[in-house]
VEXPAMI-546200 format. One record per atom (N, C-alpha, C): residue number from 0; atom name; x, y, z. Coordinates in steps of 0.001 Angstrom, whole numbers. Example, Ala and Ser with C-alpha at 12.3 -4.5 7.8 and 13.67 -1.06 7.14 Angstrom:
BEGIN
[atom 0 "N" [13190 -5690 7800]] [atom 0 "CA" [12300 -4500 7800]] [atom 0 "C" [13200 -3300 7800]] [atom 1 "N" [12850 -2250 7080]] [atom 1 "CA" [13670 -1060 7140]] [atom 1 "C" [12900 30 7870]] 
END
This chain:
BEGIN
[atom 0 "N" [102705 83662 112572]] [atom 0 "CA" [102527 85027 112089]] [atom 0 "C" [101137 85502 112494]] [atom 1 "N" [101060 86463 113394]] [atom 1 "CA" [99784 86953 113898]] [atom 1 "C" [99236 88055 113001]] [atom 2 "N" [97994 87903 112565]] [atom 2 "CA" [97360 88860 111659]] [atom 2 "C" [96115 89440 112313]] [atom 3 "N" [96024 90777 112293]] [atom 3 "CA" [94821 91443 112765]] [atom 3 "C" [94113 92016 111555]] [atom 4 "N" [92857 91617 111357]] [atom 4 "CA" [92051 92055 110221]] [atom 4 "C" [91049 93113 110680]] [atom 5 "N" [91032 94235 109956]] [atom 5 "CA" [90097 95320 110275]] [atom 5 "C" [89312 95653 109008]] [atom 6 "N" [88052 95225 108969]] [atom 6 "CA" [87216 95366 107766]] [atom 6 "C" [85753 95428 108186]] [atom 7 "N" [85054 96506 107794]] [atom 7 "CA" [83670 96668 108245]] [atom 7 "C" [82660 95923 107385]] [atom 8 "N" [83002 95598 106133]] [atom 8 "CA" [82076 94869 105265]] [atom 8 "C" [82095 93379 105644]] [atom 9 "N" [80936 92860 106031]] [atom 9 "CA" [80860 91489 106548]] [atom 9 "C" [81294 90453 105517]] [atom 10 "N" [80951 90655 104252]] [atom 10 "CA" [81298 89692 103206]] [atom 10 "C" [82804 89646 102997]] [atom 11 "N" [83405 90823 102849]] [atom 11 "CA" [84857 90865 102672]] [atom 11 "C" [85573 90347 103918]] [atom 12 "N" [85070 90719 105081]] [atom 12 "CA" [85703 90294 106333]] [atom 12 "C" [85715 88778 106448]] [atom 13 "N" [84606 88149 106099]] [atom 13 "CA" [84523 86688 106162]] [atom 13 "C" [85454 86041 105142]] [atom 14 "N" [85501 86602 103934]] [atom 14 "CA" [86367 86036 102898]] [atom 14 "C" [87837 86148 103249]] [atom 15 "N" [88253 87328 103726]] [atom 15 "CA" [89651 87524 104111]] [atom 15 "C" [90016 86654 105312]] [atom 16 "N" [89112 86569 106283]] [atom 16 "CA" [89377 85767 107482]] [atom 16 "C" [89543 84297 107130]] [atom 17 "N" [88697 83805 106233]] [atom 17 "CA" [88789 82397 105826]] [atom 17 "C" [90099 82134 105087]] [atom 18 "N" [90510 83062 104253]] [atom 18 "CA" [91762 82913 103514]] [atom 18 "C" [92952 82874 104455]] [atom 19 "N" [92944 83750 105448]] [atom 19 "CA" [94035 83784 106427]] [atom 19 "C" [94044 82507 107255]] [atom 20 "N" [92863 82044 107656]] [atom 20 "CA" [92763 80841 108492]] [atom 20 "C" [93266 79593 107781]] [atom 21 "N" [93202 79588 106439]] [atom 21 "CA" [93651 78408 105686]] [atom 21 "C" [95179 78286 105654]] [atom 22 "N" [95866 79364 105963]] [atom 22 "CA" [97326 79322 105947]] [atom 22 "C" [97825 78747 107271]] [atom 23 "N" [98585 77637 107244]] [atom 23 "CA" [98975 76968 108493]] [atom 23 "C" [99858 77807 109414]] [atom 24 "N" [100599 78746 108851]] [atom 24 "CA" [101489 79548 109694]] [atom 24 "C" [100927 80933 109985]] [atom 25 "N" [99657 81167 109656]] [atom 25 "CA" [98990 82425 109987]] [atom 25 "C" [98073 82203 111182]] [atom 26 "N" [98056 83144 112111]] [atom 26 "CA" [97163 83079 113264]] [atom 26 "C" [96326 84352 113269]] [atom 27 "N" [95027 84234 113058]] [atom 27 "CA" [94141 85382 113010]] [atom 27 "C" [93833 85840 114437]] [atom 28 "N" [94411 86982 114828]] [atom 28 "CA" [94196 87503 116175]] [atom 28 "C" [92765 87996 116356]] [atom 29 "N" [92226 88585 115295]] [atom 29 "CA" [90872 89114 115385]] [atom 29 "C" [90402 89609 114038]] [atom 30 "N" [89087 89650 113853]] [atom 30 "CA" [88486 90189 112640]] [atom 30 "C" [87552 91307 113077]] [atom 31 "N" [88083 92536 113078]] [atom 31 "CA" [87364 93679 113631]] [atom 31 "C" [86553 94396 112561]] [atom 32 "N" [85460 95010 112999]] [atom 32 "CA" [84615 95750 112071]] [atom 32 "C" [84657 97252 112314]] [atom 33 "N" [85288 97673 113420]] [atom 33 "CA" [85353 99099 113745]] [atom 33 "C" [86755 99479 114197]] [atom 34 "N" [87019 100783 114162]] [atom 34 "CA" [88299 101313 114634]] [atom 34 "C" [88465 101079 116131]] [atom 35 "N" [87394 101254 116889]] [atom 35 "CA" [87452 101065 118340]] [atom 35 "C" [87799 99619 118700]] [atom 36 "N" [87190 98681 117996]] [atom 36 "CA" [87460 97261 118248]] [atom 36 "C" [88912 96925 117920]] [atom 37 "N" [89422 97488 116829]] [atom 37 "CA" [90815 97251 116445]] [atom 37 "C" [91772 97824 117480]] [atom 38 "N" [91469 99017 117981]] [atom 38 "CA" [92319 99628 119009]] [atom 38 "C" [92372 98778 120273]] [atom 39 "N" [91246 98175 120624]] [atom 39 "CA" [91199 97317 121807]] [atom 39 "C" [92090 96091 121616]] [atom 40 "N" [92063 95509 120422]] [atom 40 "CA" [92917 94357 120132]] [atom 40 "C" [94392 94743 120194]] [atom 41 "N" [94740 95877 119588]] [atom 41 "CA" [96139 96331 119552]] [atom 41 "C" [96650 96611 120963]] [atom 42 "N" [95771 97121 121820]] [atom 42 "CA" [96159 97413 123201]] [atom 42 "C" [96541 96136 123951]] [atom 43 "N" [95883 95030 123585]] [atom 43 "CA" [96179 93753 124242]] [atom 43 "C" [97403 93071 123642]] [atom 44 "N" [97481 93067 122329]] [atom 44 "CA" [98590 92390 121645]] [atom 44 "C" [98841 93032 120286]] [atom 45 "N" [100095 93402 120054]] [atom 45 "CA" [100459 93993 118770]] [atom 45 "C" [100640 92878 117748]] [atom 46 "N" [99992 92961 116589]] [atom 46 "CA" [100116 91890 115592]] [atom 46 "C" [101427 91969 114822]] [atom 47 "N" [101741 90906 114108]] [atom 47 "CA" [102863 90934 113171]] [atom 47 "C" [102441 91626 111884]] [atom 48 "N" [101155 91435 111523]] [atom 48 "CA" [100600 92008 110297]] [atom 48 "C" [99268 92664 110609]] [atom 49 "N" [99096 93889 110109]] [atom 49 "CA" [97819 94584 110220]] [atom 49 "C" [97238 94714 108821]] [atom 50 "N" [96070 94126 108617]] [atom 50 "CA" [95352 94210 107347]] [atom 50 "C" [94150 95115 107587]] [atom 51 "N" [94130 96300 106969]] [atom 51 "CA" [93156 97303 107375]] [atom 51 "C" [92479 97981 106185]] [atom 52 "N" [91164 98202 106328]] [atom 52 "CA" [90404 99015 105381]] [atom 52 "C" [90551 100469 105814]] [atom 53 "N" [90285 101400 104907]] [atom 53 "CA" [90417 102821 105248]] [atom 53 "C" [89091 103440 105665]] [atom 54 "N" [87997 103004 105052]] [atom 54 "CA" [86691 103569 105375]] [atom 54 "C" [85985 102755 106441]] [atom 55 "N" [86162 103130 107702]] [atom 55 "CA" [85537 102418 108820]] [atom 55 "C" [84386 103249 109373]] [atom 56 "N" [83379 102618 109966]] [atom 56 "CA" [82184 103352 110401]] [atom 56 "C" [82437 104381 111498]] [atom 57 "N" [83494 104189 112287]] [atom 57 "CA" [83755 105120 113393]] [atom 57 "C" [85077 105870 113238]] [atom 58 "N" [85626 105888 112030]] [atom 58 "CA" [86878 106619 111847]] [atom 58 "C" [87597 106217 110570]] [atom 59 "N" [88796 106742 110438]] [atom 59 "CA" [89621 106530 109257]] [atom 59 "C" [90689 105490 109575]] [atom 60 "N" [90844 104496 108694]] [atom 60 "CA" [91854 103474 108912]] [atom 60 "C" [93263 104032 108999]] [atom 61 "N" [93496 105194 108397]] [atom 61 "CA" [94824 105819 108466]] [atom 61 "C" [95167 106176 109908]] [atom 62 "N" [94172 106492 110706]] [atom 62 "CA" [94416 106777 112119]] [atom 62 "C" [95044 105558 112800]] [atom 63 "N" [94495 104386 112513]] [atom 63 "CA" [95020 103158 113113]] [atom 63 "C" [96425 102870 112602]] [atom 64 "N" [96656 103087 111304]] [atom 64 "CA" [97992 102883 110743]] [atom 64 "C" [98996 103777 111457]] [atom 65 "N" [98653 105034 111632]] [atom 65 "CA" [99531 105974 112342]] [atom 65 "C" [99848 105494 113749]] [atom 66 "N" [98823 105073 114469]] [atom 66 "CA" [98990 104662 115862]] [atom 66 "C" [99844 103403 115982]] [atom 67 "N" [99565 102412 115130]] [atom 67 "CA" [100317 101152 115186]] [atom 67 "C" [101765 101374 114782]] [atom 68 "N" [101982 102140 113714]] [atom 68 "CA" [103354 102388 113254]] [atom 68 "C" [104152 103173 114293]] [atom 69 "N" [103516 104114 114970]] [atom 69 "CA" [104202 104904 115994]] [atom 69 "C" [104620 104035 117171]] [atom 70 "N" [103774 103075 117528]] [atom 70 "CA" [104085 102201 118664]] [atom 70 "C" [105038 101082 118301]] [atom 71 "N" [104918 100560 117069]] [atom 71 "CA" [105744 99408 116676]] [atom 71 "C" [105996 99421 115176]] [atom 72 "N" [107066 100091 114718]] [atom 72 "CA" [107367 100155 113285]] [atom 72 "C" [107631 98804 112644]] [atom 73 "N" [107859 97775 113458]] [atom 73 "CA" [108137 96439 112914]] [atom 73 "C" [106896 95797 112310]] [atom 74 "N" [105717 96276 112686]] [atom 74 "CA" [104470 95681 112198]] [atom 74 "C" [104336 95924 110688]] [atom 75 "N" [104038 94859 109956]] [atom 75 "CA" [103788 94974 108517]] [atom 75 "C" [102336 95377 108304]] [atom 76 "N" [102119 96495 107613]] [atom 76 "CA" [100776 97036 107462]] [atom 76 "C" [100380 97046 105989]] [atom 77 "N" [99238 96441 105693]] [atom 77 "CA" [98729 96429 104326]] [atom 77 "C" [97281 96909 104293]] [atom 78 "N" [97013 97823 103368]] [atom 78 "CA" [95664 98348 103167]] [atom 78 "C" [94939 97497 102135]] [atom 79 "N" [93679 97181 102406]] [atom 79 "CA" [92793 96565 101408]] [atom 79 "C" [91524 97398 101406]] [atom 80 "N" [91279 98105 100301]] [atom 80 "CA" [90219 99097 100298]] [atom 80 "C" [89630 99296 98903]] [atom 81 "N" [88542 100059 98838]] [atom 81 "CA" [87958 100423 97544]] [atom 81 "C" [88542 101745 97057]] [atom 82 "N" [89246 102455 97936]] [atom 82 "CA" [89754 103775 97587]] [atom 82 "C" [91060 103662 96798]] [atom 83 "N" [91004 104122 95530]] [atom 83 "CA" [92198 104057 94690]] [atom 83 "C" [92697 105416 94257]] [atom 84 "N" [92221 106480 94901]] [atom 84 "CA" [92660 107828 94535]] [atom 84 "C" [93965 108183 95256]] [atom 85 "N" [94682 109148 94703]] [atom 85 "CA" [95996 109519 95237]] [atom 85 "C" [95917 110012 96677]] [atom 86 "N" [94851 110712 97030]] [atom 86 "CA" [94723 111231 98392]] [atom 86 "C" [94797 110102 99416]] [atom 87 "N" [94000 109064 99213]] [atom 87 "CA" [94002 107942 100156]] [atom 87 "C" [95303 107141 100080]] [atom 88 "N" [95795 106917 98871]] [atom 88 "CA" [97012 106116 98695]] [atom 88 "C" [98183 106723 99453]] [atom 89 "N" [98455 107992 99203]] [atom 89 "CA" [99644 108605 99787]] [atom 89 "C" [99498 108854 101280]] [atom 90 "N" [98286 109122 101756]] [atom 90 "CA" [98095 109259 103202]] [atom 90 "C" [98404 107947 103905]] [atom 91 "N" [97939 106831 103333]] [atom 91 "CA" [98173 105528 103952]] [atom 91 "C" [99650 105150 103929]] [atom 92 "N" [100308 105374 102797]] [atom 92 "CA" [101724 105018 102688]] [atom 92 "C" [102589 105901 103579]] [atom 93 "N" [102264 107185 103637]] [atom 93 "CA" [103026 108093 104493]] [atom 93 "C" [102821 107771 105970]] [atom 94 "N" [101655 107209 106308]] [atom 94 "CA" [101370 106852 107701]] [atom 94 "C" [102140 105616 108147]] [atom 95 "N" [102542 104763 107180]] [atom 95 "CA" [103312 103585 107552]] [atom 95 "C" [102941 102294 106846]] [atom 96 "N" [101928 102336 105969]] [atom 96 "CA" [101562 101129 105214]] [atom 96 "C" [102645 100816 104186]] [atom 97 "N" [102919 99526 103984]] [atom 97 "CA" [103902 99115 102977]] [atom 97 "C" [103278 98240 101891]] [atom 98 "N" [101969 98043 101960]] [atom 98 "CA" [101243 97328 100918]] [atom 98 "C" [99903 98003 100712]] [atom 99 "N" [99372 97934 99467]] [atom 99 "CA" [98097 98605 99174]] [atom 99 "C" [97385 97833 98070]] [atom 100 "N" [96300 97166 98446]] [atom 100 "CA" [95515 96391 97490]] [atom 100 "C" [94108 96944 97389]] [atom 101 "N" [93553 96901 96205]] [atom 101 "CA" [92150 97244 96021]] [atom 101 "C" [91297 96005 96271]] [atom 102 "N" [90046 96210 96559]] [atom 102 "CA" [89178 95095 96939]] [atom 102 "C" [88743 94218 95773]] [atom 103 "N" [89264 94497 94574]] [atom 103 "CA" [88991 93578 93473]] [atom 103 "C" [89911 92360 93544]] [atom 104 "N" [90841 92380 94518]] [atom 104 "CA" [91729 91236 94713]] [atom 104 "C" [90952 90062 95312]] [atom 105 "N" [91277 88856 94863]] [atom 105 "CA" [90663 87658 95422]] [atom 105 "C" [91194 87417 96839]] [atom 106 "N" [90389 86801 97724]] [atom 106 "CA" [90865 86519 99086]] [atom 106 "C" [92188 85751 99115]] [atom 107 "N" [92352 84805 98161]] [atom 107 "CA" [93598 84031 98109]] [atom 107 "C" [94790 84937 97783]] [atom 108 "N" [94542 85936 96946]] [atom 108 "CA" [95599 86883 96600]] [atom 108 "C" [96012 87706 97815]] [atom 109 "N" [95051 88004 98671]] [atom 109 "CA" [95346 88761 99883]] [atom 109 "C" [96274 87967 100785]] [atom 110 "N" [95991 86673 100962]] [atom 110 "CA" [96846 85826 101798]] [atom 110 "C" [98250 85749 101214]] [atom 111 "N" [98345 85595 99895]] [atom 111 "CA" [99649 85554 99233]] [atom 111 "C" [100392 86877 99408]] [atom 112 "N" [99657 87978 99350]] [atom 112 "CA" [100268 89296 99491]] [atom 112 "C" [100770 89522 100914]] [atom 113 "N" [100058 88990 101894]] [atom 113 "CA" [100520 89087 103280]] [atom 113 "C" [101870 88404 103426]] [atom 114 "N" [101999 87243 102788]] [atom 114 "CA" [103266 86508 102861]] [atom 114 "C" [104391 87313 102211]] [atom 115 "N" [104113 87898 101046]] [atom 115 "CA" [105119 88723 100366]] [atom 115 "C" [105509 89916 101228]] [atom 116 "N" [104521 90485 101907]] [atom 116 "CA" [104760 91640 102766]] [atom 116 "C" [105747 91306 103877]] [atom 117 "N" [105549 90141 104508]] [atom 117 "CA" [106425 89748 105615]] [atom 117 "C" [107808 89317 105139]] [atom 118 "N" [107924 89041 103840]] [atom 118 "CA" [109224 88669 103276]] [atom 118 "C" [109994 89882 102751]] [atom 119 "N" [109462 91063 103017]] [atom 119 "CA" [110161 92279 102626]] [atom 119 "C" [109642 92946 101372]] [atom 120 "N" [108582 92393 100755]] [atom 120 "CA" [108023 92981 99554]] [atom 120 "C" [107002 94067 99865]] [atom 121 "N" [106523 94702 98818]] [atom 121 "CA" [105486 95735 98946]] [atom 121 "C" [104362 95429 97955]] [atom 122 "N" [103439 94541 98328]] [atom 122 "CA" [102350 94176 97406]] [atom 122 "C" [101470 95385 97083]] [atom 123 "N" [101335 95688 95809]] [atom 123 "CA" [100552 96840 95375]] [atom 123 "C" [99747 96447 94149]] [atom 124 "N" [98464 96781 94139]] [atom 124 "CA" [97636 96512 92966]] [atom 124 "C" [98206 97252 91759]] [atom 125 "N" [98142 96641 90559]] [atom 125 "CA" [98699 97286 89367]] [atom 125 "C" [98206 98710 89134]] [atom 126 "N" [96923 98949 89368]] [atom 126 "CA" [96374 100303 89172]] [atom 126 "C" [97041 101289 90127]] [atom 127 "N" [97279 100856 91357]] [atom 127 "CA" [97932 101715 92350]] [atom 127 "C" [99383 101953 91966]] [atom 128 "N" [100051 100908 91465]] [atom 128 "CA" [101448 101051 91037]] [atom 128 "C" [101579 102103 89950]] [atom 129 "N" [100623 102139 89027]] [atom 129 "CA" [100640 103139 87954]] [atom 129 "C" [100528 104547 88518]] [atom 130 "N" [99668 104718 89503]] [atom 130 "CA" [99508 106036 90116]] [atom 130 "C" [100793 106460 90816]] [atom 131 "N" [101459 105497 91478]] [atom 131 "CA" [102723 105811 92141]] [atom 131 "C" [103786 106187 91119]] [atom 132 "N" [103810 105456 90010]] [atom 132 "CA" [104794 105745 88962]] [atom 132 "C" [104606 107140 88393]] [atom 133 "N" [103353 107570 88281]] [atom 133 "CA" [103100 108896 87717]] [atom 133 "C" [103677 109982 88602]] [atom 134 "N" [103800 109692 89900]] [atom 134 "CA" [104405 110645 90825]] [atom 134 "C" [105919 110508 90855]] [atom 135 "N" [106400 109256 90747]] [atom 135 "CA" [107831 108981 90894]] [atom 135 "C" [108634 109445 89688]] [atom 136 "N" [108102 109164 88497]] [atom 136 "CA" [108869 109410 87277]] [atom 136 "C" [108634 110824 86771]] [atom 137 "N" [109720 111537 86540]] [atom 137 "CA" [109640 112859 85922]] [atom 137 "C" [109649 112650 84425]] [atom 138 "N" [108517 112882 83798]] [atom 138 "CA" [108421 112669 82366]] [atom 138 "C" [109271 113697 81621]] [atom 139 "N" [110145 113253 80726]] [atom 139 "CA" [110953 114199 79968]] [atom 139 "C" [110106 114952 78962]] [atom 140 "N" [110556 116159 78611]] [atom 140 "CA" [109859 116912 77587]] [atom 140 "C" [110038 116226 76248]] [atom 141 "N" [109025 116277 75393]] [atom 141 "CA" [109170 115655 74074]] [atom 141 "C" [110296 116328 73303]] [atom 142 "N" [111037 115554 72508]] [atom 142 "CA" [112156 116131 71765]] [atom 142 "C" [111680 117173 70769]] [atom 143 "N" [112443 118234 70651]] [atom 143 "CA" [112131 119261 69670]] [atom 143 "C" [112733 118882 68324]] [atom 144 "N" [112112 119284 67238]] [atom 144 "CA" [112677 118988 65917]] [atom 144 "C" [114081 119561 65799]] [atom 145 "N" [115002 118768 65252]] [atom 145 "CA" [116387 119212 65118]] [atom 145 "C" [116496 120264 64028]] [atom 146 "N" [117310 121255 64302]] [atom 146 "CA" [117580 122272 63297]] [atom 146 "C" [118842 121902 62530]] [atom 147 "N" [118913 122386 61335]] [atom 147 "CA" [120109 122095 60544]] [atom 147 "C" [121291 122787 61165]] [atom 148 "N" [122442 122162 61077]] [atom 148 "CA" [123652 122748 61644]] [atom 148 "C" [124465 121708 62344]] [atom 149 "N" [125659 122053 62743]] [atom 149 "CA" [126560 121102 63390]] [atom 149 "C" [126140 120913 64837]] [atom 150 "N" [126366 119695 65308]] [atom 150 "CA" [126112 119395 66714]] [atom 150 "C" [124659 119154 67050]] [atom 151 "N" [123802 119009 66073]] [atom 151 "CA" [122394 118718 66353]] [atom 151 "C" [122072 117312 65914]] [atom 152 "N" [121147 116672 66678]] [atom 152 "CA" [120773 115286 66386]] [atom 152 "C" [119274 115169 66512]] [atom 153 "N" [118627 114661 65495]] [atom 153 "CA" [117172 114489 65537]] [atom 153 "C" [116791 113515 66628]] [atom 154 "N" [115741 113855 67379]] [atom 154 "CA" [115207 112940 68388]] [atom 154 "C" [115986 112927 69680]] [atom 155 "N" [116913 113813 69882]] [atom 155 "CA" [117687 113822 71109]] [atom 155 "C" [116817 114295 72270]] [atom 156 "N" [116920 113629 73434]] [atom 156 "CA" [116155 114012 74620]] [atom 156 "C" [117126 114319 75754]] [atom 157 "N" [116590 114559 76943]] [atom 157 "CA" [117433 114873 78093]] [atom 157 "C" [117764 113617 78906]] [atom 158 "N" [117752 112439 78270]] [atom 158 "CA" [118073 111191 78964]] [atom 158 "C" [119570 110983 79121]] [atom 159 "N" [120395 111847 78580]] [atom 159 "CA" [121825 111602 78590]] [atom 159 "C" [122138 110389 77732]] [atom 160 "N" [122994 109484 78223]] [atom 160 "CA" [123367 108314 77419]] [atom 160 "C" [122365 107172 77476]] [atom 161 "N" [121244 107366 78159]] [atom 161 "CA" [120327 106267 78431]] [atom 161 "C" [119167 106178 77446]] [atom 162 "N" [118714 104955 77248]] [atom 162 "CA" [117505 104736 76466]] [atom 162 "C" [116299 105153 77309]] [atom 163 "N" [115136 105195 76676]] [atom 163 "CA" [113908 105568 77393]] [atom 163 "C" [113673 104649 78584]] [atom 164 "N" [113820 103332 78362]] [atom 164 "CA" [113582 102375 79439]] [atom 164 "C" [114641 102486 80536]] [atom 165 "N" [115899 102666 80159]] [atom 165 "CA" [116961 102811 81160]] [atom 165 "C" [116718 104046 82027]] [atom 166 "N" [116318 105131 81385]] [atom 166 "CA" [116036 106360 82125]] [atom 166 "C" [114883 106138 83108]] [atom 167 "N" [113843 105440 82645]] [atom 167 "CA" [112685 105149 83488]] [atom 167 "C" [113102 104341 84709]] [atom 168 "N" [113908 103292 84484]] [atom 168 "CA" [114355 102437 85582]] [atom 168 "C" [115284 103191 86518]] [atom 169 "N" [116195 103986 85977]] [atom 169 "CA" [117102 104770 86808]] [atom 169 "C" [116324 105712 87721]] [atom 170 "N" [115280 106315 87200]] [atom 170 "CA" [114461 107234 87988]] [atom 170 "C" [113782 106507 89143]] [atom 171 "N" [113306 105284 88892]] [atom 171 "CA" [112652 104507 89952]] [atom 171 "C" [113689 103998 90958]] [atom 172 "N" [114856 103597 90471]] [atom 172 "CA" [115949 103167 91361]] [atom 172 "C" [116294 104283 92346]] [atom 173 "N" [116293 105518 91859]] [atom 173 "CA" [116628 106668 92701]] [atom 173 "C" [115647 106842 93846]] [atom 174 "N" [114452 106254 93709]] [atom 174 "CA" [113431 106335 94755]] [atom 174 "C" [113528 105163 95733]] [atom 175 "N" [114476 104246 95509]] [atom 175 "CA" [114713 103176 96466]] [atom 175 "C" [113990 101881 96232]] [atom 176 "N" [113319 101713 95079]] [atom 176 "CA" [112599 100478 94814]] [atom 176 "C" [113570 99368 94407]] [atom 177 "N" [113244 98135 94784]] [atom 177 "CA" [114065 96976 94437]] [atom 177 "C" [113790 96546 93000]] [atom 178 "N" [114642 95644 92486]] [atom 178 "CA" [114454 95139 91124]] [atom 178 "C" [113120 94422 90981]] [atom 179 "N" [112742 93651 92008]] [atom 179 "CA" [111475 92920 91952]] [atom 179 "C" [110290 93889 91926]] [atom 180 "N" [110362 94948 92726]] [atom 180 "CA" [109276 95927 92755]] [atom 180 "C" [109178 96690 91433]] [atom 181 "N" [110350 97021 90859]] [atom 181 "CA" [110359 97711 89571]] [atom 181 "C" [109763 96819 88491]] [atom 182 "N" [110094 95537 88540]] [atom 182 "CA" [109564 94595 87555]] [atom 182 "C" [108043 94539 87616]] [atom 183 "N" [107484 94522 88825]] [atom 183 "CA" [106027 94487 88968]] [atom 183 "C" [105399 95781 88463]] [atom 184 "N" [106022 96899 88764]] [atom 184 "CA" [105486 98190 88334]] [atom 184 "C" [105436 98317 86816]] [atom 185 "N" [106508 97835 86150]] [atom 185 "CA" [106637 98016 84710]] [atom 185 "C" [106153 96812 83912]] [atom 186 "N" [105697 95769 84633]] [atom 186 "CA" [105213 94537 83983]] [atom 186 "C" [106283 93910 83094]] [atom 187 "N" [107499 93843 83625]] [atom 187 "CA" [108599 93166 82946]] [atom 187 "C" [109237 92210 83948]] [atom 188 "N" [110154 91367 83492]] [atom 188 "CA" [110765 90391 84387]] [atom 188 "C" [111882 91039 85203]] [atom 189 "N" [112154 90522 86419]] [atom 189 "CA" [113280 91028 87204]] [atom 189 "C" [114603 90905 86448]] [atom 190 "N" [114739 89842 85639]] [atom 190 "CA" [115964 89658 84850]] [atom 190 "C" [116168 90824 83889]] [atom 191 "N" [115070 91280 83267]] [atom 191 "CA" [115155 92425 82348]] [atom 191 "C" [115555 93682 83097]] [atom 192 "N" [115001 93865 84289]] [atom 192 "CA" [115370 95033 85098]] [atom 192 "C" [116862 94998 85421]] [atom 193 "N" [117347 93833 85849]] [atom 193 "CA" [118765 93692 86204]] [atom 193 "C" [119660 93975 85006]] [atom 194 "N" [119249 93536 83838]] [atom 194 "CA" [120028 93793 82616]] [atom 194 "C" [120133 95283 82342]] [atom 195 "N" [119017 95984 82493]] [atom 195 "CA" [119029 97431 82290]] [atom 195 "C" [119898 98130 83341]] [atom 196 "N" [119826 97656 84581]] [atom 196 "CA" [120633 98259 85651]] [atom 196 "C" [122124 98076 85362]] [atom 197 "N" [122491 96896 84875]] [atom 197 "CA" [123893 96663 84527]] [atom 197 "C" [124347 97598 83410]] [atom 198 "N" [123470 97814 82441]] [atom 198 "CA" [123788 98727 81352]] [atom 198 "C" [123981 100153 81870]] [atom 199 "N" [123147 100531 82829]] [atom 199 "CA" [123266 101854 83446]] [atom 199 "C" [124611 101984 84161]] [atom 200 "N" [124995 100939 84900]] [atom 200 "CA" [126284 100946 85594]] [atom 200 "C" [127439 101154 84604]] [atom 201 "N" [127378 100412 83507]] [atom 201 "CA" [128454 100497 82510]] [atom 201 "C" [128551 101900 81923]] [atom 202 "N" [127427 102494 81616]] [atom 202 "CA" [127432 103824 81002]] [atom 202 "C" [127908 104906 81966]] [atom 203 "N" [127711 104671 83260]] [atom 203 "CA" [128138 105655 84259]] [atom 203 "C" [129481 105287 84893]] [atom 204 "N" [129992 104085 84549]] [atom 204 "CA" [131254 103593 85121]] [atom 204 "C" [131172 103525 86646]] [atom 205 "N" [130090 102913 87146]] [atom 205 "CA" [129896 102762 88592]] [atom 205 "C" [129616 101295 88905]] [atom 206 "N" [129514 100997 90207]] [atom 206 "CA" [129341 99599 90622]] [atom 206 "C" [128207 99402 91626]] [atom 207 "N" [127440 100447 91887]] [atom 207 "CA" [126340 100310 92837]] [atom 207 "C" [125220 101285 92488]] [atom 208 "N" [124059 101038 93069]] [atom 208 "CA" [122909 101910 92823]] [atom 208 "C" [123158 103315 93365]] [atom 209 "N" [123737 103372 94558]] [atom 209 "CA" [123998 104683 95155]] [atom 209 "C" [124921 105513 94273]] [atom 210 "N" [125966 104872 93743]] [atom 210 "CA" [126887 105579 92859]] [atom 210 "C" [126190 106010 91578]] [atom 211 "N" [125334 105143 91043]] [atom 211 "CA" [124626 105463 89798]] [atom 211 "C" [123737 106689 89986]] [atom 212 "N" [122999 106721 91088]] [atom 212 "CA" [122110 107853 91358]] [atom 212 "C" [122923 109125 91557]] [atom 213 "N" [124040 109004 92286]] [atom 213 "CA" [124889 110181 92538]] [atom 213 "C" [125442 110742 91226]] [atom 214 "N" [125978 109874 90390]] [atom 214 "CA" [126583 110325 89131]] [atom 214 "C" [125521 110919 88194]] [atom 215 "N" [124346 110289 88152]] [atom 215 "CA" [123277 110794 87299]] [atom 215 "C" [122831 112190 87741]] [atom 216 "N" [122803 112402 89044]] [atom 216 "CA" [122443 113733 89545]] [atom 216 "C" [123538 114754 89263]] [atom 217 "N" [124792 114314 89369]] [atom 217 "CA" [125896 115214 89070]] [atom 217 "C" [125859 115645 87602]] [atom 218 "N" [125395 114727 86733]] [atom 218 "CA" [125309 115024 85313]] [atom 218 "C" [124060 115818 84950]] [atom 219 "N" [123160 115989 85910]] [atom 219 "CA" [121935 116733 85652]] [atom 219 "C" [120838 115895 85007]] [atom 220 "N" [121042 114581 84939]] [atom 220 "CA" [120027 113700 84349]] [atom 220 "C" [118887 113465 85324]] [atom 221 "N" [119228 113350 86615]] [atom 221 "CA" [118236 113213 87662]] [atom 221 "C" [118235 114480 88518]] [atom 222 "N" [117082 114794 89051]] [atom 222 "CA" [116980 115919 89959]] [atom 222 "C" [116977 115444 91400]] 
END
């Protein structure tokens, strides 16, 4: 597994490079400190994994993500940066990154995250996952006090037949996240996610995620 590291901070670059080098099946193609140096490496050989910072001395790491993804979408791209704001997060993900870690991660965690990335996962720091969830989930309006009369129920919301947690999971499922990714986002076990998904299927009388999302939208529960 060929890894190209692009990081301008010498301390972080050395730590990440050492972590990658310790993995027997990882091959460090280069440890670049500038955008120009990274472009030169990519021109010679496209890596399997691109590990890139966003704030580089001669440009924006998103530029490199765009260029690499345009030339070879198969490359697994993970950002490791100090930038945790929505502007940087969404620009990087829209450009083609599938992982996003903040630099408070230990070097060993970075190596582990690279492995998860190549296995089809999307390693994301918990703080970043929360920011993504705030965009993904449409928060329901708080329930209004029930008025006296027939057909009214105290505490009723627009979740349809679903509990708060089921509605939350259904909303994330509609965005295409896997059970494992949902579990990491919500800090619950994958088994718990699967249990909720099964309950959602039963309530909608469906047998797949696509059917569940379709039926929920037909019912007006999802937009």
